[in-house]
TORVEX-878536 format. One record per residue: x negated, y negated, z negated of N, C-alpha, C, O in turn; residue number from 1. Coordinates in Angstrom, 3 decimals. Atoms other than C-alpha are relative to their C-alpha. Example, Ala and Ser with C-alpha at 12.3 -4.5 7.8 and 13.67 -1.06 7.14 Angstrom:
residues 2
{neast: -0.890&nnorth: 1.190&nup: 0.000&caeast: -12.300&canorth: 4.500&caup: -7.800&ceast: -0.900&cnorth: -1.200&cup: 0.000&oeast: -1.936&onorth: -1.181&oup: -0.665&i: 1};
{neast: 0.820&nnorth: 1.190&nup: 0.060&caeast: -13.670&canorth: 1.060&caup: -7.140&ceast: 0.770&cnorth: -1.090&cup: -0.730&oeast: 0.261&onorth: -2.198&oup: -0.899&i: 2};
//
This chain:
residues 99
{neast: 1.002&nnorth: 0.842&nup: 0.623&caeast: 24.738&canorth: -1.417&caup: 11.869&ceast: -1.283&cnorth: 0.034&cup: 0.828&oeast: -1.716&onorth: 1.091&oup: 1.286&i: 1};
{neast: 1.211&nnorth: 0.119&nup: -0.792&caeast: 21.663&canorth: -2.645&caup: 13.664&ceast: -1.220&cnorth: 0.340&cup: -0.853&oeast: -1.234&onorth: 0.107&oup: -2.061&i: 2};
{neast: 1.210&nnorth: -0.349&nup: 0.739&caeast: 18.228&canorth: -1.412&caup: 12.711&ceast: -1.019&cnorth: -1.131&cup: -0.005&oeast: -2.034&onorth: -1.033&oup: -0.694&i: 3};
{neast: 0.962&nnorth: 1.095&nup: -0.062&caeast: 16.487&canorth: -4.698&caup: 13.513&ceast: -0.200&cnorth: -0.741&cup: -1.324&oeast: -1.342&onorth: -1.073&oup: -1.642&i: 4};
{neast: 0.267&nnorth: 0.664&nup: 1.283&caeast: 17.060&canorth: -6.380&caup: 10.119&ceast: -0.891&cnorth: 0.821&cup: -0.928&oeast: -1.733&onorth: 0.268&oup: -1.636&i: 5};
{neast: 0.827&nnorth: -0.849&nup: 0.853&caeast: 15.525&canorth: -3.411&caup: 8.341&ceast: -1.435&cnorth: 0.061&cup: 0.517&oeast: -2.379&onorth: 0.067&oup: -0.274&i: 6};
{neast: 1.356&nnorth: 0.014&nup: -0.553&caeast: 12.565&canorth: -3.321&caup: 10.717&ceast: -0.676&cnorth: -1.347&cup: -0.231&oeast: -1.887&onorth: -1.403&oup: -0.445&i: 7};
{neast: 0.576&nnorth: 1.308&nup: 0.319&caeast: 12.080&canorth: -7.053&caup: 10.208&ceast: -0.408&cnorth: -0.065&cup: -1.467&oeast: -1.433&onorth: -0.657&oup: -1.804&i: 8};
{neast: 0.364&nnorth: -0.046&nup: 1.421&caeast: 12.113&canorth: -6.462&caup: 6.443&ceast: -1.278&cnorth: 0.804&cup: -0.190&oeast: -2.133&onorth: 0.423&oup: -0.989&i: 9};
{neast: 1.226&nnorth: -0.798&nup: 0.078&caeast: 9.468&canorth: -3.749&caup: 6.898&ceast: -1.194&cnorth: -0.796&cup: 0.519&oeast: -2.281&onorth: -0.743&oup: -0.057&i: 10};
{neast: 1.071&nnorth: 0.831&nup: -0.537&caeast: 7.409&canorth: -6.113&caup: 9.043&ceast: -0.405&cnorth: -1.084&cup: -0.990&oeast: -1.593&onorth: -1.354&oup: -1.165&i: 11};
{neast: 0.278&nnorth: 1.029&nup: 0.986&caeast: 7.709&canorth: -8.847&caup: 6.420&ceast: -0.740&cnorth: 0.582&cup: -1.206&oeast: -1.686&onorth: -0.023&oup: -1.711&i: 12};
{neast: 0.687&nnorth: -0.652&nup: 1.118&caeast: 6.719&canorth: -6.434&caup: 3.636&ceast: -1.448&cnorth: 0.337&cup: 0.362&oeast: -2.357&onorth: 0.129&oup: -0.441&i: 13};
{neast: 1.355&nnorth: -0.341&nup: -0.429&caeast: 3.709&canorth: -5.240&caup: 5.627&ceast: -0.864&cnorth: -1.252&cup: 0.103&oeast: -2.031&onorth: -1.242&oup: -0.291&i: 14};
{neast: 0.758&nnorth: 1.248&nup: -0.127&caeast: 2.660&canorth: -8.814&caup: 6.385&ceast: -0.374&cnorth: -0.570&cup: -1.365&oeast: -1.493&onorth: -1.048&oup: -1.552&i: 15};
{neast: 0.295&nnorth: 0.481&nup: 1.346&caeast: 2.919&canorth: -9.818&caup: 2.724&ceast: -1.069&cnorth: 0.860&cup: -0.675&oeast: -1.933&onorth: 0.342&oup: -1.382&i: 16};
{neast: 1.021&nnorth: -0.883&nup: 0.553&caeast: 0.889&canorth: -6.764&caup: 1.716&ceast: -1.365&cnorth: -0.263&cup: 0.611&oeast: -2.372&onorth: -0.278&oup: -0.097&i: 17};
{neast: 1.261&nnorth: 0.309&nup: -0.674&caeast: -1.777&canorth: -7.542&caup: 4.298&ceast: -0.566&cnorth: -1.331&cup: -0.475&oeast: -1.771&onorth: -1.459&oup: -0.689&i: 18};
{neast: 0.438&nnorth: 1.285&nup: 0.533&caeast: -1.913&canorth: -11.141&caup: 3.127&ceast: -0.546&cnorth: 0.165&cup: -1.416&oeast: -1.552&onorth: -0.446&oup: -1.776&i: 19};
{neast: 0.463&nnorth: -0.244&nup: 1.366&caeast: -2.254&canorth: -9.907&caup: -0.451&ceast: -1.351&cnorth: 0.684&cup: -0.043&oeast: -2.179&onorth: 0.369&oup: -0.898&i: 20};
{neast: 1.292&nnorth: -0.699&nup: -0.038&caeast: -5.129&canorth: -7.600&caup: 0.448&ceast: -1.115&cnorth: -0.941&cup: 0.445&oeast: -2.212&onorth: -0.918&oup: -0.114&i: 21};
{neast: 1.045&nnorth: 0.857&nup: -0.550&caeast: -7.012&canorth: -10.217&caup: 2.441&ceast: -0.263&cnorth: -1.255&cup: -0.822&oeast: -1.349&onorth: -1.828&oup: -0.731&i: 22};
{neast: 0.176&nnorth: 1.271&nup: 0.697&caeast: -6.490&canorth: -13.178&caup: 0.129&ceast: -0.311&cnorth: 0.138&cup: -1.484&oeast: -0.741&onorth: -0.838&oup: -2.099&i: 23};
{neast: 0.189&nnorth: -0.148&nup: 1.439&caeast: -6.796&canorth: -11.747&caup: -3.379&ceast: -1.403&cnorth: 0.458&cup: -0.330&oeast: -2.079&onorth: 1.102&oup: 0.472&i: 24};
{neast: 1.302&nnorth: -0.434&nup: 0.500&caeast: -9.921&canorth: -11.209&caup: -5.418&ceast: 0.136&cnorth: 1.073&cup: -1.069&oeast: -0.777&onorth: 1.875&oup: -1.267&i: 25};
{neast: -0.203&nnorth: -0.936&nup: 1.091&caeast: -8.460&canorth: -9.181&caup: -8.260&ceast: 0.294&cnorth: 1.389&cup: 0.569&oeast: 1.110&onorth: 1.535&oup: 1.478&i: 26};
{neast: -0.128&nnorth: -1.345&nup: -0.555&caeast: -8.713&canorth: -5.428&caup: -7.681&ceast: 1.409&cnorth: 0.560&cup: -0.135&oeast: 1.866&onorth: 1.271&oup: 0.760&i: 27};
{neast: -1.373&nnorth: -0.500&nup: 0.159&caeast: -5.235&canorth: -4.663&caup: -9.055&ceast: 0.920&cnorth: -0.652&cup: 1.030&oeast: 1.809&onorth: 0.013&oup: 1.560&i: 28};
{neast: -0.813&nnorth: 0.668&nup: -1.021&caeast: -3.694&canorth: -7.255&caup: -6.713&ceast: -0.264&cnorth: 0.590&cup: 1.382&oeast: 0.649&onorth: 0.680&oup: 2.202&i: 29};
{neast: 0.326&nnorth: -0.634&nup: -1.281&caeast: -5.507&canorth: -5.635&caup: -3.791&ceast: 0.692&cnorth: 1.359&cup: 0.102&oeast: 1.228&onorth: 1.706&oup: 1.154&i: 30};
{neast: -0.686&nnorth: -1.303&nup: 0.004&caeast: -4.141&canorth: -2.210&caup: -4.776&ceast: 1.505&cnorth: -0.195&cup: 0.177&oeast: 2.150&onorth: 0.595&oup: 0.866&i: 31};
{neast: -1.431&nnorth: 0.275&nup: -0.165&caeast: -0.641&canorth: -3.717&caup: -5.045&ceast: 0.328&cnorth: -0.369&cup: 1.445&oeast: 1.381&onorth: 0.011&oup: 1.955&i: 32};
{neast: -0.210&nnorth: 0.327&nup: -1.408&caeast: -0.988&canorth: -5.146&caup: -1.534&ceast: -0.033&cnorth: 1.236&cup: 0.888&oeast: 0.754&onorth: 1.356&oup: 1.826&i: 33};
{neast: 0.068&nnorth: -1.251&nup: -0.758&caeast: -1.995&canorth: -1.749&caup: -0.186&ceast: 1.269&cnorth: 0.815&cup: -0.202&oeast: 1.786&onorth: 1.405&oup: 0.747&i: 34};
{neast: -1.238&nnorth: -0.727&nup: 0.275&caeast: 1.016&canorth: -0.171&caup: -1.888&ceast: 1.184&cnorth: -0.629&cup: 0.725&oeast: 2.064&onorth: 0.081&oup: 1.212&i: 35};
{neast: -1.077&nnorth: 0.663&nup: -0.734&caeast: 3.302&canorth: -2.779&caup: -0.356&ceast: -0.051&cnorth: 0.348&cup: 1.483&oeast: 0.989&onorth: 0.510&oup: 2.121&i: 36};
{neast: 0.134&nnorth: -0.391&nup: -1.408&caeast: 1.922&canorth: -1.925&caup: 3.081&ceast: 0.459&cnorth: 1.444&cup: 0.208&oeast: 1.108&onorth: 1.741&oup: 1.211&i: 37};
{neast: -0.475&nnorth: -1.381&nup: -0.103&caeast: 2.532&canorth: 1.801&caup: 2.464&ceast: 1.526&cnorth: 0.071&cup: -0.077&oeast: 2.155&onorth: 0.814&oup: 0.676&i: 38};
{neast: -1.455&nnorth: -0.004&nup: 0.124&caeast: 6.101&canorth: 1.106&caup: 1.356&ceast: 0.669&cnorth: -0.562&cup: 1.247&oeast: 1.739&onorth: -0.095&oup: 1.638&i: 39};
{neast: -0.553&nnorth: 0.550&nup: -1.236&caeast: 6.714&canorth: -0.990&caup: 4.460&ceast: -0.025&cnorth: 1.038&cup: 1.114&oeast: 0.935&onorth: 1.152&oup: 1.876&i: 40};
{neast: 0.055&nnorth: -1.041&nup: -1.036&caeast: 5.548&canorth: 1.842&caup: 6.712&ceast: 1.014&cnorth: 1.103&cup: -0.287&oeast: 1.603&onorth: 1.649&oup: 0.646&i: 41};
{neast: -1.021&nnorth: -0.995&nup: 0.344&caeast: 7.797&canorth: 4.277&caup: 4.815&ceast: 1.394&cnorth: -0.499&cup: 0.357&oeast: 2.216&onorth: 0.266&oup: 0.862&i: 42};
{neast: -1.298&nnorth: 0.578&nup: -0.358&caeast: 10.758&canorth: 1.933&caup: 5.275&ceast: 0.220&cnorth: 0.055&cup: 1.507&oeast: 1.319&onorth: 0.374&oup: 1.963&i: 43};
{neast: -0.129&nnorth: -0.057&nup: -1.464&caeast: 10.085&canorth: 1.740&caup: 9.012&ceast: 0.215&cnorth: 1.439&cup: 0.470&oeast: 1.015&onorth: 1.679&oup: 1.374&i: 44};
{neast: -0.193&nnorth: -1.408&nup: -0.381&caeast: 9.789&canorth: 5.538&caup: 9.262&ceast: 1.423&cnorth: 0.467&cup: -0.268&oeast: 2.044&onorth: 1.104&oup: 0.583&i: 45};
{neast: -1.355&nnorth: -0.427&nup: 0.349&caeast: 13.076&canorth: 6.120&caup: 7.474&ceast: 1.029&cnorth: -0.694&cup: 0.882&oeast: 2.011&onorth: -0.074&oup: 1.289&i: 46};
{neast: -0.940&nnorth: 0.743&nup: -0.836&caeast: 14.833&canorth: 3.413&caup: 9.489&ceast: 0.044&cnorth: 0.565&cup: 1.415&oeast: 1.122&onorth: 0.766&oup: 1.974&i: 47};
{neast: 0.032&nnorth: -0.539&nup: -1.364&caeast: 13.696&canorth: 4.767&caup: 12.836&ceast: 0.565&cnorth: 1.416&cup: 0.035&oeast: 1.269&onorth: 1.782&oup: 0.976&i: 48};
{neast: -0.586&nnorth: -1.339&nup: 0.074&caeast: 14.542&canorth: 8.316&caup: 11.779&ceast: 1.510&cnorth: -0.045&cup: -0.120&oeast: 2.213&onorth: 0.752&oup: 0.501&i: 49};
{neast: -1.454&nnorth: 0.145&nup: 0.149&caeast: 18.009&canorth: 7.189&caup: 10.708&ceast: 0.639&cnorth: -0.459&cup: 1.312&oeast: 1.727&onorth: -0.002&oup: 1.664&i: 50};
{neast: -0.567&nnorth: 0.531&nup: -1.241&caeast: 18.551&canorth: 5.304&caup: 13.981&ceast: 0.118&cnorth: 1.079&cup: 1.068&oeast: 1.064&onorth: 1.072&oup: 1.855&i: 51};
{neast: -0.044&nnorth: -1.055&nup: -1.010&caeast: 17.760&canorth: 8.363&caup: 16.091&ceast: 0.659&cnorth: 1.268&cup: -0.492&oeast: 0.778&onorth: 2.233&oup: 0.262&i: 52};
{neast: -0.737&nnorth: -1.149&nup: 0.516&caeast: 19.584&canorth: 10.800&caup: 13.837&ceast: -0.854&cnorth: 1.212&cup: -0.290&oeast: -0.343&onorth: 2.332&oup: -0.298&i: 53};
{neast: 0.874&nnorth: -1.120&nup: 0.349&caeast: 16.572&canorth: 12.944&caup: 12.958&ceast: -0.505&cnorth: -0.195&cup: -1.424&oeast: -0.609&onorth: -1.320&oup: -1.911&i: 54};
{neast: 0.442&nnorth: 0.058&nup: 1.390&caeast: 15.321&canorth: 13.775&caup: 9.504&ceast: -1.523&cnorth: -0.005&cup: -0.114&oeast: -2.061&onorth: -0.071&oup: -1.219&i: 55};
{neast: 1.460&nnorth: -0.069&nup: 0.009&caeast: 11.651&canorth: 13.908&caup: 10.503&ceast: -0.631&cnorth: -1.234&cup: -0.645&oeast: -1.606&onorth: -1.106&oup: -1.385&i: 56};
{neast: 0.547&nnorth: 1.217&nup: 0.594&caeast: 11.005&canorth: 10.286&caup: 9.528&ceast: 0.119&cnorth: 0.002&cup: -1.507&oeast: -0.778&onorth: -0.475&oup: -2.202&i: 57};
{neast: -0.188&nnorth: -0.071&nup: 1.445&caeast: 12.420&canorth: 10.897&caup: 6.057&ceast: -0.952&cnorth: 1.005&cup: -0.633&oeast: -1.458&onorth: 0.777&oup: -1.732&i: 58};
{neast: 0.923&nnorth: -1.008&nup: 0.531&caeast: 10.302&canorth: 14.007&caup: 5.573&ceast: -1.421&cnorth: -0.547&cup: -0.018&oeast: -2.141&onorth: -0.369&oup: -1.001&i: 59};
{neast: 1.340&nnorth: 0.592&nup: -0.043&caeast: 7.134&canorth: 12.211&caup: 6.668&ceast: -0.134&cnorth: -1.077&cup: -1.067&oeast: -1.178&onorth: -1.188&oup: -1.709&i: 60};
{neast: 0.037&nnorth: 1.030&nup: 1.039&caeast: 8.024&canorth: 9.302&caup: 4.368&ceast: -0.116&cnorth: 0.627&cup: -1.386&oeast: -0.797&onorth: 0.076&oup: -2.251&i: 61};
{neast: 0.100&nnorth: -0.681&nup: 1.290&caeast: 8.454&canorth: 11.740&caup: 1.465&ceast: -1.429&cnorth: 0.479&cup: -0.255&oeast: -1.938&onorth: 0.331&oup: -1.366&i: 62};
{neast: 1.402&nnorth: -0.404&nup: 0.146&caeast: 4.980&canorth: 13.186&caup: 2.065&ceast: -0.904&cnorth: -1.224&cup: -0.171&oeast: -1.874&onorth: -1.174&oup: -0.927&i: 63};
{neast: 0.795&nnorth: 1.220&nup: 0.141&caeast: 3.585&canorth: 9.662&caup: 2.438&ceast: 0.127&cnorth: -0.581&cup: -1.402&oeast: -0.841&onorth: -1.122&oup: -1.936&i: 64};
{neast: -0.172&nnorth: 0.459&nup: 1.374&caeast: 5.068&canorth: 8.728&caup: -0.940&ceast: -0.833&cnorth: 0.844&cup: -0.947&oeast: -1.439&onorth: 0.311&oup: -1.876&i: 65};
{neast: 0.814&nnorth: -0.871&nup: 0.844&caeast: 3.379&canorth: 11.754&caup: -2.512&ceast: -1.484&cnorth: -0.342&cup: 0.138&oeast: -2.214&onorth: -0.353&oup: -0.853&i: 66};
{neast: 1.396&nnorth: 0.379&nup: -0.215&caeast: 0.060&canorth: 10.760&caup: -0.951&ceast: -0.280&cnorth: -1.365&cup: -0.628&oeast: -1.364&onorth: -1.591&oup: -1.166&i: 67};
{neast: 0.165&nnorth: 1.316&nup: 0.592&caeast: 0.581&canorth: 7.176&caup: -2.105&ceast: -0.146&cnorth: 0.082&cup: -1.513&oeast: -0.939&onorth: -0.652&oup: -2.103&i: 68};
{neast: 0.101&nnorth: -0.164&nup: 1.454&caeast: 1.084&canorth: 8.300&caup: -5.694&ceast: -1.391&cnorth: 0.489&cup: -0.383&oeast: -1.975&onorth: 0.005&oup: -1.353&i: 69};
{neast: 1.353&nnorth: -0.477&nup: 0.301&caeast: -2.186&canorth: 10.211&caup: -5.633&ceast: -1.034&cnorth: -1.090&cup: 0.294&oeast: -2.043&onorth: -1.188&oup: -0.405&i: 70};
{neast: 0.915&nnorth: 1.102&nup: -0.304&caeast: -3.892&canorth: 7.207&caup: -4.015&ceast: -0.006&cnorth: -1.031&cup: -1.120&oeast: -1.051&onorth: -1.598&oup: -1.438&i: 71};
{neast: -0.072&nnorth: 0.935&nup: 1.122&caeast: -2.676&canorth: 4.998&caup: -6.852&ceast: -0.779&cnorth: 0.534&cup: -1.187&oeast: -1.505&onorth: -0.212&oup: -1.843&i: 72};
{neast: 0.722&nnorth: -0.589&nup: 1.128&caeast: -4.033&canorth: 7.401&caup: -9.445&ceast: -1.511&cnorth: -0.101&cup: 0.198&oeast: -2.232&onorth: -0.470&oup: -0.730&i: 73};
{neast: 1.435&nnorth: 0.085&nup: -0.283&caeast: -7.457&canorth: 7.535&caup: -7.786&ceast: -0.457&cnorth: -1.459&cup: 0.015&oeast: -1.533&onorth: -1.778&oup: -0.492&i: 74};
{neast: 0.361&nnorth: 1.416&nup: -0.048&caeast: -7.472&canorth: 3.783&caup: -7.150&ceast: -0.091&cnorth: -0.619&cup: -1.385&oeast: -1.012&onorth: -1.388&oup: -1.659&i: 75};
{neast: 0.060&nnorth: 0.540&nup: 1.353&caeast: -6.681&canorth: 2.947&caup: -10.760&ceast: -1.154&cnorth: 0.596&cup: -0.796&oeast: -1.758&onorth: -0.091&oup: -1.620&i: 76};
{neast: 1.162&nnorth: -0.590&nup: 0.668&caeast: -9.308&canorth: 5.406&caup: -11.987&ceast: -1.284&cnorth: -0.691&cup: 0.453&oeast: -2.155&onorth: -0.980&oup: -0.368&i: 77};
{neast: 1.163&nnorth: 0.733&nup: -0.493&caeast: -11.877&canorth: 3.714&caup: -9.740&ceast: -0.029&cnorth: -1.425&cup: -0.537&oeast: -1.095&onorth: -1.955&oup: -0.847&i: 78};
{neast: -0.068&nnorth: 1.339&nup: 0.571&caeast: -10.675&canorth: 0.338&caup: -10.956&ceast: -0.512&cnorth: -0.013&cup: -1.434&oeast: -1.292&onorth: -0.889&oup: -1.806&i: 79};
{neast: 0.456&nnorth: -0.067&nup: 1.389&caeast: -11.211&canorth: 1.351&caup: -14.580&ceast: -1.498&cnorth: 0.278&cup: -0.080&oeast: -2.183&onorth: -0.266&oup: -0.946&i: 80};
{neast: 1.427&nnorth: -0.295&nup: -0.012&caeast: -14.645&canorth: 2.758&caup: -13.759&ceast: -0.813&cnorth: -1.243&cup: 0.376&oeast: -1.819&onorth: -1.539&oup: -0.269&i: 81};
{neast: 0.711&nnorth: 1.212&nup: -0.413&caeast: -15.748&canorth: -0.415&caup: -11.945&ceast: 0.071&cnorth: -1.045&cup: -1.103&oeast: -0.913&onorth: -1.735&oup: -1.372&i: 82};
{neast: -0.152&nnorth: 0.979&nup: 1.069&caeast: -14.369&canorth: -2.559&caup: -14.756&ceast: -0.891&cnorth: 0.354&cup: -1.187&oeast: -1.464&onorth: -0.531&oup: -1.822&i: 83};
{neast: 0.822&nnorth: -0.422&nup: 1.132&caeast: -16.196&canorth: -0.518&caup: -17.368&ceast: -1.495&cnorth: -0.167&cup: 0.290&oeast: -2.248&onorth: -0.586&oup: -0.590&i: 84};
{neast: 1.422&nnorth: 0.069&nup: -0.335&caeast: -19.547&canorth: -0.435&caup: -15.535&ceast: -0.426&cnorth: -1.425&cup: 0.331&oeast: -1.449&onorth: -1.888&oup: -0.175&i: 85};
{neast: 0.390&nnorth: 1.329&nup: -0.471&caeast: -19.608&canorth: -3.895&caup: -13.899&ceast: 0.503&cnorth: -1.130&cup: -0.887&oeast: 0.048&onorth: -2.265&oup: -0.745&i: 86};
{neast: -0.577&nnorth: 0.996&nup: 0.909&caeast: -17.608&canorth: -5.742&caup: -16.600&ceast: 0.720&cnorth: -1.126&cup: 0.735&oeast: 0.753&onorth: -2.261&oup: 0.260&i: 87};
{neast: -0.771&nnorth: 0.980&nup: -0.758&caeast: -15.544&canorth: -7.535&caup: -13.958&ceast: 1.092&cnorth: 0.718&cup: 0.781&oeast: 0.972&onorth: 1.903&oup: 1.092&i: 88};
{neast: -1.105&nnorth: -0.568&nup: -0.765&caeast: -12.276&canorth: -6.982&caup: -12.097&ceast: 0.183&cnorth: -0.712&cup: 1.335&oeast: 1.202&onorth: -0.533&oup: 2.003&i: 89};
{neast: -0.087&nnorth: 0.737&nup: -1.255&caeast: -12.977&canorth: -9.228&caup: -9.123&ceast: -0.793&cnorth: 0.711&cup: 1.081&oeast: -1.920&onorth: 1.152&oup: 0.857&i: 90};
{neast: 0.583&nnorth: -0.787&nup: -1.075&caeast: -13.746&canorth: -7.626&caup: -5.790&ceast: -1.282&cnorth: -0.620&cup: 0.545&oeast: -2.194&onorth: 0.115&oup: 0.926&i: 91};
{neast: 1.189&nnorth: 0.609&nup: -0.573&caeast: -16.316&canorth: -10.168&caup: -4.624&ceast: -1.197&cnorth: 0.021&cup: -0.952&oeast: -2.317&onorth: -0.275&oup: -0.535&i: 92};
{neast: 1.095&nnorth: -0.108&nup: 0.950&caeast: -18.393&canorth: -9.696&caup: -7.787&ceast: -0.464&cnorth: 1.436&cup: -0.198&oeast: -1.439&onorth: 1.671&oup: -0.912&i: 93};
{neast: 0.346&nnorth: -1.410&nup: 0.169&caeast: -18.539&canorth: -5.904&caup: -7.548&ceast: -0.718&cnorth: 0.506&cup: 1.241&oeast: -0.082&onorth: 1.042&oup: 2.148&i: 94};
{neast: 0.794&nnorth: -0.520&nup: -1.089&caeast: -21.325&canorth: -5.036&caup: -5.167&ceast: -0.618&cnorth: 1.300&cup: -0.495&oeast: -1.545&onorth: 1.292&oup: -1.304&i: 95};
{neast: 0.455&nnorth: -1.293&nup: 0.482&caeast: -21.873&canorth: -1.328&caup: -5.650&ceast: -1.348&cnorth: 0.419&cup: 0.572&oeast: -1.909&onorth: 1.429&oup: 0.147&i: 96};
{neast: 1.307&nnorth: -0.333&nup: -0.569&caeast: -25.052&canorth: -1.331&caup: -3.559&ceast: -1.133&cnorth: -0.476&cup: -0.911&oeast: -2.265&onorth: -0.004&oup: -0.811&i: 97};
{neast: 1.009&nnorth: 0.454&nup: 0.945&caeast: -26.873&canorth: -3.198&caup: -6.297&ceast: -0.133&cnorth: 1.011&cup: -1.130&oeast: 0.799&onorth: 1.763&oup: -1.417&i: 98};
{neast: 0.260&nnorth: -0.947&nup: 1.084&caeast: -28.407&canorth: -1.230&caup: -9.135&ceast: 0.435&cnorth: -0.439&cup: -1.301&oeast: 0.265&onorth: 0.282&oup: -2.284&i: 99};
//
């Protein structure tokens, strides 16, 4: 089995996540785009590790998943805080430099 289809899928996932981050205004959609980019990088790590027969890519992907879970928890907590203080969930309306 060739590894190119899986790497193309990872590239497509990363591109969709990047598009989601750059084009969305809603903070939850931006966090979802970031998560899609993390998952794409994990898929590429596991695929390359599988292709070369080493388990290092899978181990790094496992640690990256653990870091991603903590990033989601912190990101959602910040989202709730911004929503509670600023009364909005749109990124372009939340300027934290203003008082």
